[in-house]
C-alpha positions, 0 to 999 in steps of 0.5 A, spaced: 785 306 223 787 311 229 794 308 230 799 304 226 799 297 229 792 298 231 785 297 228 778 299 231 773 294 230 765 296 231 761 292 234 754 294 235 756 301 236 762 300 241 769 301 238 774 296 240 782 297 239 786 291 237 793 291 236 795 288 230 801 285 226 804 289 221 802 284 216 794 285 218 795 292 218 798 292 211 792 288 209 787 292 212 790 298 209 790 295 202 782 295 203 777 300 201 775 304 207 768 302 207 770 294 207 767 289 212 773 285 214 773 279 219 779 279 224 781 273 228 782 275 235 786 273 242 784 276 248 790 277 253 788 278 260 793 280 265 793 283 272 793 290 270 790 290 263 786 286 258 788 287 251 785 285 244 790 282 238 787 282 231 789 278 225 787 278 218 788 270 217 786 265 222 793 261 220 796 268 223 792 267 230 794 260 230 801 262 229 801 267 234 797 263 240 803 258 238 808 263 239 806 266 246 807 259 249 814 259 248 817 262 254 820 269 253 815 271 248 809 275 250 803 278 247 807 284 244 813 280 242 809 275 238 806 280 234 813 283 233 815 276 230 808 276 226 809 283 223 816 281 221 815 274 218 809 271 215 806 265 218 809 261 212 816 265 213 815 263 220 814 255 219 820 256 214 825 259 219 823 254 225 823 248 220 830 250 217 833 252 224 834 259 222 834 263 228 836 270 224 830 270 221 826 270 227 831 275 231 830 280 225 823 282 229 824 288 234 826 286 241 827 278 239 834 276 241 838 270 238 837 266 244 830 268 244 829 266 237 833 259 238 828 258 244 822 259 239 825 254 234 827 249 240 820 249 243 816 250 236 820 245 232 814 239 233 808 244 235 809 248 228 806 242 224 799 243 228 799 250 223 798 245 217 803 248 213 809 244 211 815 247 209 814 245 202 807 249 202 811 255 206 816 256 200 810 256 195 807 262 198 800 264 195 799 270 191 795 274 196 800 273 202 806 275 197 802 281 195 801 283 203 809 281 203 810 286 197 806 292 201 810 291 207 816 291 203 813 297 200 811 300 206 818 299 209 822 302 203 817 309 204 819 309 211 827 308 209 826 314 205 824 318 211 816 318 211 812 316 217 809 309 217 802 312 217 804 316 211 806 310 207 800 306 209 796 312 207 800 313 200 799 305 199 792 305 200 791 309 194 795 305 189 792 299 185 797 294 186 794 289 181 800 287 176 805 292 179 812 290 181 815 292 188 819 298 185 812 300 181 808 300 187 813 304 191 814 309 185 806 310 185 805 311 192 811 316 192 807 320 186 801 320 191 805 323 196 807 329 192 
């Protein structure tokens, strides 16, 4: 992956750079380098640019497409929200009327977060994730959350995002707590 927040997809020898959410980036970084991966994409066409956005889970793409229907949420803000929150956390934030969770995303203020909740309150059910299911997050999503938390912990310690992702990709996280993941990643850096 050439830049944090991006992935390059090889299609018949042609590389397409996709902007990806932080959750997708963490999931990709945790995979072996030679893995075949399926990404769900959205093409954003503007007057001055055509941009591809990629997501590791189809539910994340569906949530992204819902988010960009909200006035004031463009393609980049949609990715920022899905980099901060998982789909399940977004569903929980909308159904429990929690604008603070949504406004934690970079570039999303309190008024915009409130608008997201207002405009998605009825539409969020189309994702097929209930509030109960959102609170019972699957293990794979919890592991992605742990990797994102570990990455954030490493960047808080002064490492760059790319250094943190590279270190975490060397750690076998199976059965490790968040603290153990960070500790193992730190060992690979020294």
